[in-house]
PyMOL Python script that loads the backbone (N, CA, C, O; Angstrom):
from pymol import cmd

cmd.read_pdbstr("""\
ATOM      1  N   UNK A   1      42.310-109.180   6.380  1.00  0.00           N
ATOM      2  CA  UNK A   1      43.658-110.103   7.583  1.00  0.00           C
ATOM      3  C   UNK A   1      43.724-109.893   8.932  1.00  0.00           C
ATOM      4  O   UNK A   1      44.165-108.767   9.160  1.00  0.00           O
ATOM      5  N   UNK A   2      43.517-110.392   9.725  1.00  0.00           N
ATOM      6  CA  UNK A   2      43.634-109.965  11.513  1.00  0.00           C
ATOM      7  C   UNK A   2      45.741-109.973  11.998  1.00  0.00           C
ATOM      8  O   UNK A   2      46.785-110.625  11.986  1.00  0.00           O
ATOM      9  N   UNK A   3      45.265-109.041  12.252  1.00  0.00           N
ATOM     10  CA  UNK A   3      46.810-108.194  12.687  1.00  0.00           C
ATOM     11  C   UNK A   3      47.153-109.531  13.521  1.00  0.00           C
ATOM     12  O   UNK A   3      48.247-110.040  13.275  1.00  0.00           O
ATOM     13  N   UNK A   4      46.671-109.895  14.085  1.00  0.00           N
ATOM     14  CA  UNK A   4      48.239-111.698  14.939  1.00  0.00           C
ATOM     15  C   UNK A   4      48.371-112.868  14.072  1.00  0.00           C
ATOM     16  O   UNK A   4      48.896-113.925  14.422  1.00  0.00           O
ATOM     17  N   UNK A   5      47.800-112.595  12.771  1.00  0.00           N
ATOM     18  CA  UNK A   5      47.572-113.859  11.890  1.00  0.00           C
ATOM     19  C   UNK A   5      48.475-113.285  10.892  1.00  0.00           C
ATOM     20  O   UNK A   5      48.404-113.744   9.752  1.00  0.00           O
ATOM     21  N   UNK A   6      49.508-112.133  11.202  1.00  0.00           N
ATOM     22  CA  UNK A   6      49.827-112.079   9.699  1.00  0.00           C
ATOM     23  C   UNK A   6      51.668-112.471   9.805  1.00  0.00           C
ATOM     24  O   UNK A   6      52.349-112.351  10.824  1.00  0.00           O
ATOM     25  N   UNK A   7      52.155-112.955   8.432  1.00  0.00           N
ATOM     26  CA  UNK A   7      53.321-113.350   8.952  1.00  0.00           C
ATOM     27  C   UNK A   7      54.167-113.047   9.844  1.00  0.00           C
ATOM     28  O   UNK A   7      55.009-113.827  10.289  1.00  0.00           O
ATOM     29  N   UNK A   8      53.903-111.040  10.425  1.00  0.00           N
ATOM     30  CA  UNK A   8      54.473-111.003  11.123  1.00  0.00           C
ATOM     31  C   UNK A   8      53.651-110.485  12.164  1.00  0.00           C
ATOM     32  O   UNK A   8      53.490-109.292  11.907  1.00  0.00           O
ATOM     33  N   UNK A   9      53.007-110.811  13.287  1.00  0.00           N
ATOM     34  CA  UNK A   9      51.841-110.452  14.036  1.00  0.00           C
ATOM     35  C   UNK A   9      52.276-108.985  14.756  1.00  0.00           C
ATOM     36  O   UNK A   9      53.327-108.519  15.195  1.00  0.00           O
ATOM     37  N   UNK A  10      51.040-108.571  14.646  1.00  0.00           N
ATOM     38  CA  UNK A  10      51.261-106.715  14.742  1.00  0.00           C
ATOM     39  C   UNK A  10      49.841-107.581  16.456  1.00  0.00           C
ATOM     40  O   UNK A  10      48.891-108.363  16.402  1.00  0.00           O
ATOM     41  N   UNK A  11      50.582-106.761  17.742  1.00  0.00           N
ATOM     42  CA  UNK A  11      49.517-106.529  18.656  1.00  0.00           C
ATOM     43  C   UNK A  11      49.321-105.033  18.512  1.00  0.00           C
ATOM     44  O   UNK A  11      50.153-104.127  18.564  1.00  0.00           O
ATOM     45  N   UNK A  12      47.708-104.997  18.273  1.00  0.00           N
ATOM     46  CA  UNK A  12      47.176-103.346  18.672  1.00  0.00           C
ATOM     47  C   UNK A  12      46.028-103.262  18.948  1.00  0.00           C
ATOM     48  O   UNK A  12      45.000-103.750  18.478  1.00  0.00           O
ATOM     49  N   UNK A  13      46.439-102.055  20.424  1.00  0.00           N
ATOM     50  CA  UNK A  13      45.066-101.742  21.657  1.00  0.00           C
ATOM     51  C   UNK A  13      45.080-100.250  21.231  1.00  0.00           C
ATOM     52  O   UNK A  13      46.073 -99.539  21.079  1.00  0.00           O
ATOM     53  N   UNK A  14      43.603 -99.878  21.049  1.00  0.00           N
ATOM     54  CA  UNK A  14      43.658 -98.153  21.691  1.00  0.00           C
ATOM     55  C   UNK A  14      42.307 -98.359  22.122  1.00  0.00           C
ATOM     56  O   UNK A  14      41.428 -99.083  21.654  1.00  0.00           O
ATOM     57  N   UNK A  15      42.313 -97.293  23.468  1.00  0.00           N
ATOM     58  CA  UNK A  15      41.181 -97.722  23.605  1.00  0.00           C
ATOM     59  C   UNK A  15      40.348 -96.591  23.519  1.00  0.00           C
ATOM     60  O   UNK A  15      39.528 -96.191  24.346  1.00  0.00           O
ATOM     61  N   UNK A  16      40.705 -96.037  22.230  1.00  0.00           N
ATOM     62  CA  UNK A  16      38.772 -95.073  21.644  1.00  0.00           C
ATOM     63  C   UNK A  16      38.643 -95.948  20.623  1.00  0.00           C
ATOM     64  O   UNK A  16      37.726 -95.497  19.937  1.00  0.00           O
ATOM     65  N   UNK A  17      39.141 -97.184  20.021  1.00  0.00           N
ATOM     66  CA  UNK A  17      38.165 -98.005  19.265  1.00  0.00           C
ATOM     67  C   UNK A  17      36.967 -98.887  19.935  1.00  0.00           C
ATOM     68  O   UNK A  17      36.049 -99.546  19.447  1.00  0.00           O
ATOM     69  N   UNK A  18      37.579 -98.475  21.894  1.00  0.00           N
ATOM     70  CA  UNK A  18      35.638 -98.945  22.461  1.00  0.00           C
ATOM     71  C   UNK A  18      34.595 -97.697  22.663  1.00  0.00           C
ATOM     72  O   UNK A  18      33.421 -97.708  23.033  1.00  0.00           O
ATOM     73  N   UNK A  19      35.498 -96.566  22.266  1.00  0.00           N
ATOM     74  CA  UNK A  19      34.095 -95.497  22.206  1.00  0.00           C
ATOM     75  C   UNK A  19      33.966 -94.498  21.006  1.00  0.00           C
ATOM     76  O   UNK A  19      32.898 -93.887  20.978  1.00  0.00           O
ATOM     77  N   UNK A  20      34.965 -94.192  19.898  1.00  0.00           N
ATOM     78  CA  UNK A  20      34.738 -93.758  19.258  1.00  0.00           C
ATOM     79  C   UNK A  20      34.770 -94.451  17.378  1.00  0.00           C
ATOM     80  O   UNK A  20      35.197 -95.496  16.886  1.00  0.00           O
ATOM     81  N   UNK A  21      34.409 -93.809  17.078  1.00  0.00           N
ATOM     82  CA  UNK A  21      34.782 -94.463  15.515  1.00  0.00           C
ATOM     83  C   UNK A  21      35.374 -93.558  14.717  1.00  0.00           C
ATOM     84  O   UNK A  21      34.951 -92.412  14.565  1.00  0.00           O
ATOM     85  N   UNK A  22      36.524 -94.098  14.094  1.00  0.00           N
ATOM     86  CA  UNK A  22      37.270 -93.494  13.516  1.00  0.00           C
ATOM     87  C   UNK A  22      37.126 -93.498  12.335  1.00  0.00           C
ATOM     88  O   UNK A  22      36.976 -94.548  11.710  1.00  0.00           O
ATOM     89  N   UNK A  23      37.155 -91.296  11.293  1.00  0.00           N
ATOM     90  CA  UNK A  23      36.606 -91.041  10.071  1.00  0.00           C
ATOM     91  C   UNK A  23      37.622 -91.485   9.435  1.00  0.00           C
ATOM     92  O   UNK A  23      37.635 -92.448   8.668  1.00  0.00           O
ATOM     93  N   UNK A  24      39.073 -90.356   9.924  1.00  0.00           N
ATOM     94  CA  UNK A  24      39.760 -90.053   8.936  1.00  0.00           C
ATOM     95  C   UNK A  24      40.711 -89.686   9.704  1.00  0.00           C
ATOM     96  O   UNK A  24      40.633 -89.216  10.839  1.00  0.00           O
ATOM     97  N   UNK A  25      42.631 -90.150   8.364  1.00  0.00           N
ATOM     98  CA  UNK A  25      43.708 -89.666   9.692  1.00  0.00           C
ATOM     99  C   UNK A  25      44.567 -89.200   9.010  1.00  0.00           C
ATOM    100  O   UNK A  25      44.409 -89.864   7.985  1.00  0.00           O
ATOM    101  N   UNK A  26      45.359 -88.551   8.817  1.00  0.00           N
ATOM    102  CA  UNK A  26      46.288 -87.854   8.500  1.00  0.00           C
ATOM    103  C   UNK A  26      47.535 -87.809   8.953  1.00  0.00           C
ATOM    104  O   UNK A  26      47.910 -87.041   9.839  1.00  0.00           O
ATOM    105  N   UNK A  27      48.745 -89.216   7.949  1.00  0.00           N
ATOM    106  CA  UNK A  27      50.125 -88.962   9.539  1.00  0.00           C
ATOM    107  C   UNK A  27      50.560 -87.260   8.948  1.00  0.00           C
ATOM    108  O   UNK A  27      49.985 -86.751   7.986  1.00  0.00           O
ATOM    109  N   UNK A  28      51.934 -86.393   9.931  1.00  0.00           N
ATOM    110  CA  UNK A  28      51.956 -85.512  10.705  1.00  0.00           C
ATOM    111  C   UNK A  28      52.999 -85.983  10.323  1.00  0.00           C
ATOM    112  O   UNK A  28      53.269 -85.729   9.149  1.00  0.00           O
ATOM    113  N   UNK A  29      53.852 -86.710  10.990  1.00  0.00           N
ATOM    114  CA  UNK A  29      54.907 -87.113  10.980  1.00  0.00           C
ATOM    115  C   UNK A  29      56.090 -87.981  11.259  1.00  0.00           C
ATOM    116  O   UNK A  29      55.612 -88.905  11.917  1.00  0.00           O
ATOM    117  N   UNK A  30      57.150 -88.157  11.144  1.00  0.00           N
ATOM    118  CA  UNK A  30      57.898 -89.480  11.474  1.00  0.00           C
ATOM    119  C   UNK A  30      58.962 -89.090  11.939  1.00  0.00           C
ATOM    120  O   UNK A  30      59.559 -88.196  11.338  1.00  0.00           O
ATOM    121  N   UNK A  31      59.761 -89.903  13.705  1.00  0.00           N
ATOM    122  CA  UNK A  31      60.416 -89.980  14.250  1.00  0.00           C
ATOM    123  C   UNK A  31      61.021 -91.100  15.025  1.00  0.00           C
ATOM    124  O   UNK A  31      60.784 -91.740  16.050  1.00  0.00           O
ATOM    125  N   UNK A  32      62.219 -91.031  13.745  1.00  0.00           N
ATOM    126  CA  UNK A  32      63.301 -92.347  13.754  1.00  0.00           C
ATOM    127  C   UNK A  32      64.053 -92.385  14.971  1.00  0.00           C
ATOM    128  O   UNK A  32      64.445 -93.547  15.073  1.00  0.00           O
ATOM    129  N   UNK A  33      64.340 -91.908  15.663  1.00  0.00           N
ATOM    130  CA  UNK A  33      65.718 -91.551  16.033  1.00  0.00           C
ATOM    131  C   UNK A  33      65.907 -92.680  17.137  1.00  0.00           C
ATOM    132  O   UNK A  33      66.790 -92.462  17.967  1.00  0.00           O
ATOM    133  N   UNK A  34      65.411 -93.488  17.212  1.00  0.00           N
ATOM    134  CA  UNK A  34      64.991 -94.076  18.495  1.00  0.00           C
ATOM    135  C   UNK A  34      65.493 -95.466  17.143  1.00  0.00           C
ATOM    136  O   UNK A  34      64.834 -95.431  16.104  1.00  0.00           O
ATOM    137  N   UNK A  35      66.606 -96.565  17.258  1.00  0.00           N
ATOM    138  CA  UNK A  35      66.128 -98.067  17.040  1.00  0.00           C
ATOM    139  C   UNK A  35      65.262 -98.828  17.022  1.00  0.00           C
ATOM    140  O   UNK A  35      64.866 -99.521  16.085  1.00  0.00           O
ATOM    141  N   UNK A  36      64.716 -98.722  18.595  1.00  0.00           N
ATOM    142  CA  UNK A  36      63.739 -99.807  18.280  1.00  0.00           C
ATOM    143  C   UNK A  36      62.213 -99.376  17.979  1.00  0.00           C
ATOM    144  O   UNK A  36      61.414-100.015  17.294  1.00  0.00           O
ATOM    145  N   UNK A  37      62.040 -98.451  18.481  1.00  0.00           N
ATOM    146  CA  UNK A  37      60.330 -97.652  18.238  1.00  0.00           C
ATOM    147  C   UNK A  37      60.655 -96.938  16.701  1.00  0.00           C
ATOM    148  O   UNK A  37      61.845 -97.076  16.418  1.00  0.00           O
ATOM    149  N   UNK A  38      60.099 -96.423  15.957  1.00  0.00           N
ATOM    150  CA  UNK A  38      59.626 -95.637  15.481  1.00  0.00           C
ATOM    151  C   UNK A  38      57.713 -94.662  15.686  1.00  0.00           C
ATOM    152  O   UNK A  38      56.667 -95.258  15.432  1.00  0.00           O
ATOM    153  N   UNK A  39      57.745 -93.644  16.018  1.00  0.00           N
ATOM    154  CA  UNK A  39      56.632 -93.004  16.293  1.00  0.00           C
ATOM    155  C   UNK A  39      55.897 -91.942  15.069  1.00  0.00           C
ATOM    156  O   UNK A  39      56.442 -90.927  14.637  1.00  0.00           O
ATOM    157  N   UNK A  40      54.837 -92.346  14.742  1.00  0.00           N
ATOM    158  CA  UNK A  40      54.178 -91.668  14.477  1.00  0.00           C
ATOM    159  C   UNK A  40      53.202 -90.581  14.765  1.00  0.00           C
ATOM    160  O   UNK A  40      52.156 -90.988  15.271  1.00  0.00           O
ATOM    161  N   UNK A  41      53.272 -89.530  14.601  1.00  0.00           N
ATOM    162  CA  UNK A  41      52.089 -88.496  15.151  1.00  0.00           C
ATOM    163  C   UNK A  41      51.239 -88.715  13.431  1.00  0.00           C
ATOM    164  O   UNK A  41      51.243 -89.037  12.243  1.00  0.00           O
ATOM    165  N   UNK A  42      50.634 -88.229  14.588  1.00  0.00           N
ATOM    166  CA  UNK A  42      49.195 -88.395  13.348  1.00  0.00           C
ATOM    167  C   UNK A  42      47.059 -87.502  13.730  1.00  0.00           C
ATOM    168  O   UNK A  42      46.249 -88.147  14.395  1.00  0.00           O
ATOM    169  N   UNK A  43      46.783 -86.421  13.269  1.00  0.00           N
ATOM    170  CA  UNK A  43      45.418 -86.262  13.303  1.00  0.00           C
ATOM    171  C   UNK A  43      44.468 -87.225  13.028  1.00  0.00           C
ATOM    172  O   UNK A  43      44.177 -87.714  11.937  1.00  0.00           O
ATOM    173  N   UNK A  44      44.024 -87.446  14.099  1.00  0.00           N
ATOM    174  CA  UNK A  44      43.025 -88.495  14.226  1.00  0.00           C
ATOM    175  C   UNK A  44      40.872 -87.547  13.569  1.00  0.00           C
ATOM    176  O   UNK A  44      40.287 -86.674  14.211  1.00  0.00           O
ATOM    177  N   UNK A  45      40.473 -88.059  12.532  1.00  0.00           N
ATOM    178  CA  UNK A  45      38.940 -87.483  12.645  1.00  0.00           C
ATOM    179  C   UNK A  45      38.691 -88.276  13.323  1.00  0.00           C
ATOM    180  O   UNK A  45      39.208 -89.391  13.254  1.00  0.00           O
ATOM    181  N   UNK A  46      37.333 -87.741  14.667  1.00  0.00           N
ATOM    182  CA  UNK A  46      36.341 -89.539  15.262  1.00  0.00           C
ATOM    183  C   UNK A  46      35.174 -89.187  15.528  1.00  0.00           C
ATOM    184  O   UNK A  46      35.046 -87.966  15.432  1.00  0.00           O
ATOM    185  N   UNK A  47      34.534 -89.560  15.734  1.00  0.00           N
ATOM    186  CA  UNK A  47      33.246 -89.654  15.873  1.00  0.00           C
ATOM    187  C   UNK A  47      32.441 -90.495  17.167  1.00  0.00           C
ATOM    188  O   UNK A  47      32.154 -91.682  17.017  1.00  0.00           O
ATOM    189  N   UNK A  48      32.066 -89.669  18.607  1.00  0.00           N
ATOM    190  CA  UNK A  48      31.501 -90.390  18.957  1.00  0.00           C
ATOM    191  C   UNK A  48      30.707 -90.706  18.944  1.00  0.00           C
ATOM    192  O   UNK A  48      30.209 -90.610  17.822  1.00  0.00           O
ATOM    193  N   UNK A  49      29.499 -91.557  20.331  1.00  0.00           N
ATOM    194  CA  UNK A  49      28.765 -92.124  20.543  1.00  0.00           C
ATOM    195  C   UNK A  49      27.353 -91.389  19.740  1.00  0.00           C
ATOM    196  O   UNK A  49      26.285 -91.848  20.145  1.00  0.00           O
ATOM    197  N   UNK A  50      27.282 -90.637  18.988  1.00  0.00           N
ATOM    198  CA  UNK A  50      26.031 -89.688  18.852  1.00  0.00           C
ATOM    199  C   UNK A  50      26.067 -88.850  17.542  1.00  0.00           C
ATOM    200  O   UNK A  50      25.421 -87.922  17.057  1.00  0.00           O
ATOM    201  N   UNK A  51      27.585 -89.952  17.057  1.00  0.00           N
ATOM    202  CA  UNK A  51      27.997 -89.667  15.403  1.00  0.00           C
ATOM    203  C   UNK A  51      29.008 -87.799  15.410  1.00  0.00           C
ATOM    204  O   UNK A  51      29.684 -87.280  14.521  1.00  0.00           O
ATOM    205  N   UNK A  52      28.737 -87.421  16.484  1.00  0.00           N
ATOM    206  CA  UNK A  52      29.360 -85.647  16.562  1.00  0.00           C
ATOM    207  C   UNK A  52      30.945 -85.758  16.006  1.00  0.00           C
ATOM    208  O   UNK A  52      31.842 -85.818  16.847  1.00  0.00           O
ATOM    209  N   UNK A  53      31.132 -85.773  15.186  1.00  0.00           N
ATOM    210  CA  UNK A  53      33.011 -85.183  14.541  1.00  0.00           C
ATOM    211  C   UNK A  53      33.807 -84.440  15.507  1.00  0.00           C
ATOM    212  O   UNK A  53      33.291 -83.445  16.016  1.00  0.00           O
ATOM    213  N   UNK A  54      35.074 -84.803  15.857  1.00  0.00           N
ATOM    214  CA  UNK A  54      36.101 -84.066  16.715  1.00  0.00           C
ATOM    215  C   UNK A  54      37.306 -84.359  15.832  1.00  0.00           C
ATOM    216  O   UNK A  54      37.335 -85.044  14.809  1.00  0.00           O
ATOM    217  N   UNK A  55      38.412 -83.626  16.503  1.00  0.00           N
ATOM    218  CA  UNK A  55      40.023 -83.837  16.268  1.00  0.00           C
ATOM    219  C   UNK A  55      40.543 -84.260  17.114  1.00  0.00           C
ATOM    220  O   UNK A  55      39.954 -83.954  18.151  1.00  0.00           O
ATOM    221  N   UNK A  56      41.367 -84.829  17.277  1.00  0.00           N
ATOM    222  CA  UNK A  56      42.019 -85.313  18.154  1.00  0.00           C
ATOM    223  C   UNK A  56      43.513 -85.974  17.944  1.00  0.00           C
ATOM    224  O   UNK A  56      43.592 -87.136  17.544  1.00  0.00           O
ATOM    225  N   UNK A  57      45.025 -84.989  18.303  1.00  0.00           N
ATOM    226  CA  UNK A  57      46.484 -85.669  17.814  1.00  0.00           C
ATOM    227  C   UNK A  57      46.424 -85.896  18.584  1.00  0.00           C
ATOM    228  O   UNK A  57      46.010 -85.497  19.672  1.00  0.00           O
ATOM    229  N   UNK A  58      47.378 -87.551  17.646  1.00  0.00           N
ATOM    230  CA  UNK A  58      48.684 -88.335  19.255  1.00  0.00           C
ATOM    231  C   UNK A  58      49.740 -88.669  19.020  1.00  0.00           C
ATOM    232  O   UNK A  58      50.438 -87.699  18.724  1.00  0.00           O
ATOM    233  N   UNK A  59      50.292 -89.652  18.993  1.00  0.00           N
ATOM    234  CA  UNK A  59      51.047 -90.097  18.529  1.00  0.00           C
ATOM    235  C   UNK A  59      51.443 -90.952  18.751  1.00  0.00           C
ATOM    236  O   UNK A  59      52.041 -91.008  19.826  1.00  0.00           O
ATOM    237  N   UNK A  60      51.374 -92.263  17.836  1.00  0.00           N
ATOM    238  CA  UNK A  60      51.952 -93.757  18.220  1.00  0.00           C
ATOM    239  C   UNK A  60      52.890 -94.480  17.820  1.00  0.00           C
ATOM    240  O   UNK A  60      53.235 -94.356  16.645  1.00  0.00           O
ATOM    241  N   UNK A  61      53.576 -95.447  18.687  1.00  0.00           N
ATOM    242  CA  UNK A  61      55.044 -95.917  19.375  1.00  0.00           C
ATOM    243  C   UNK A  61      54.842 -96.673  17.685  1.00  0.00           C
ATOM    244  O   UNK A  61      53.761 -96.304  17.227  1.00  0.00           O
ATOM    245  N   UNK A  62      55.412 -97.367  16.955  1.00  0.00           N
ATOM    246  CA  UNK A  62      55.434 -98.959  16.575  1.00  0.00           C
ATOM    247  C   UNK A  62      56.835 -99.662  17.596  1.00  0.00           C
ATOM    248  O   UNK A  62      57.891 -99.495  16.986  1.00  0.00           O
ATOM    249  N   UNK A  63      57.017-100.297  18.805  1.00  0.00           N
ATOM    250  CA  UNK A  63      58.066-101.391  18.459  1.00  0.00           C
ATOM    251  C   UNK A  63      58.554-102.222  17.705  1.00  0.00           C
ATOM    252  O   UNK A  63      58.005-103.321  17.792  1.00  0.00           O
ATOM    253  N   UNK A  64      59.475-102.147  16.899  1.00  0.00           N
ATOM    254  CA  UNK A  64      60.429-103.059  15.896  1.00  0.00           C
ATOM    255  C   UNK A  64      60.682-104.511  16.696  1.00  0.00           C
ATOM    256  O   UNK A  64      61.812-104.966  16.877  1.00  0.00           O
ATOM    257  N   UNK A  65      59.176-105.311  17.246  1.00  0.00           N
ATOM    258  CA  UNK A  65      59.458-106.747  18.503  1.00  0.00           C
ATOM    259  C   UNK A  65      58.939-107.193  16.911  1.00  0.00           C
ATOM    260  O   UNK A  65      58.570-106.739  15.828  1.00  0.00           O
ATOM    261  N   UNK A  66      59.275-108.701  17.827  1.00  0.00           N
ATOM    262  CA  UNK A  66      58.038-109.372  18.003  1.00  0.00           C
ATOM    263  C   UNK A  66      57.440-110.279  18.029  1.00  0.00           C
ATOM    264  O   UNK A  66      57.870-111.352  17.604  1.00  0.00           O
ATOM    265  N   UNK A  67      55.844-110.067  18.721  1.00  0.00           N
ATOM    266  CA  UNK A  67      55.240-109.507  17.491  1.00  0.00           C
ATOM    267  C   UNK A  67      55.588-107.325  17.812  1.00  0.00           C
ATOM    268  O   UNK A  67      56.191-106.471  18.462  1.00  0.00           O
ATOM    269  N   UNK A  68      54.577-107.618  16.688  1.00  0.00           N
ATOM    270  CA  UNK A  68      55.340-105.902  16.059  1.00  0.00           C
ATOM    271  C   UNK A  68      54.329-105.137  16.943  1.00  0.00           C
ATOM    272  O   UNK A  68      53.197-105.453  16.574  1.00  0.00           O
ATOM    273  N   UNK A  69      54.286-104.102  18.143  1.00  0.00           N
ATOM    274  CA  UNK A  69      53.236-103.687  18.735  1.00  0.00           C
ATOM    275  C   UNK A  69      53.074-102.543  18.362  1.00  0.00           C
ATOM    276  O   UNK A  69      54.026-101.805  18.109  1.00  0.00           O
ATOM    277  N   UNK A  70      52.084-102.257  18.281  1.00  0.00           N
ATOM    278  CA  UNK A  70      51.142-100.818  17.708  1.00  0.00           C
ATOM    279  C   UNK A  70      50.561 -99.438  19.466  1.00  0.00           C
ATOM    280  O   UNK A  70      49.692-100.002  20.131  1.00  0.00           O
ATOM    281  N   UNK A  71      50.704 -98.903  19.688  1.00  0.00           N
ATOM    282  CA  UNK A  71      50.424 -98.569  21.083  1.00  0.00           C
ATOM    283  C   UNK A  71      50.891 -96.348  21.036  1.00  0.00           C
ATOM    284  O   UNK A  71      51.805 -95.578  20.742  1.00  0.00           O
ATOM    285  N   UNK A  72      49.122 -96.359  21.691  1.00  0.00           N
ATOM    286  CA  UNK A  72      49.525 -94.603  21.275  1.00  0.00           C
ATOM    287  C   UNK A  72      50.787 -94.196  22.454  1.00  0.00           C
ATOM    288  O   UNK A  72      50.977 -94.942  23.415  1.00  0.00           O
ATOM    289  N   UNK A  73      51.511 -93.076  22.271  1.00  0.00           N
ATOM    290  CA  UNK A  73      52.713 -93.103  22.858  1.00  0.00           C
ATOM    291  C   UNK A  73      51.751 -91.961  24.367  1.00  0.00           C
ATOM    292  O   UNK A  73      50.806 -91.266  23.995  1.00  0.00           O
ATOM    293  N   UNK A  74      52.051 -91.946  25.507  1.00  0.00           N
ATOM    294  CA  UNK A  74      51.686 -90.862  26.309  1.00  0.00           C
ATOM    295  C   UNK A  74      52.486 -90.095  26.662  1.00  0.00           C
ATOM    296  O   UNK A  74      52.080 -89.207  27.411  1.00  0.00           O
ATOM    297  N   UNK A  75      53.427 -90.101  26.418  1.00  0.00           N
ATOM    298  CA  UNK A  75      54.874 -89.246  26.705  1.00  0.00           C
ATOM    299  C   UNK A  75      54.859 -87.801  25.645  1.00  0.00           C
ATOM    300  O   UNK A  75      55.505 -86.778  25.871  1.00  0.00           O
ATOM    301  N   UNK A  76      53.706 -88.092  24.138  1.00  0.00           N
ATOM    302  CA  UNK A  76      53.377 -86.690  23.183  1.00  0.00           C
ATOM    303  C   UNK A  76      53.001 -86.448  23.223  1.00  0.00           C
ATOM    304  O   UNK A  76      52.823 -85.459  22.513  1.00  0.00           O
TER     305      UNK A  76
END
""", "prot")
cmd.dss("prot")
cmd.show_as("cartoon", "prot")
cmd.util.cbc("prot")
cmd.orient("prot")
């Protein structure tokens, strides 16, 4: 199901998806200290266009509004 067609639509933009393939991910932690945003720390295993795998850590912010917005948090 498309994220935007869900009963509670979700906007998700990740600039990595245009150049890398997600192989796996691992949830490392959750920060719920902000009532409007939940932050998830993850480890991403990606592959470049040649198929070479590498690992990157990132923090995603989930804004609890309508539509829900999921973005990479540049401050973490």
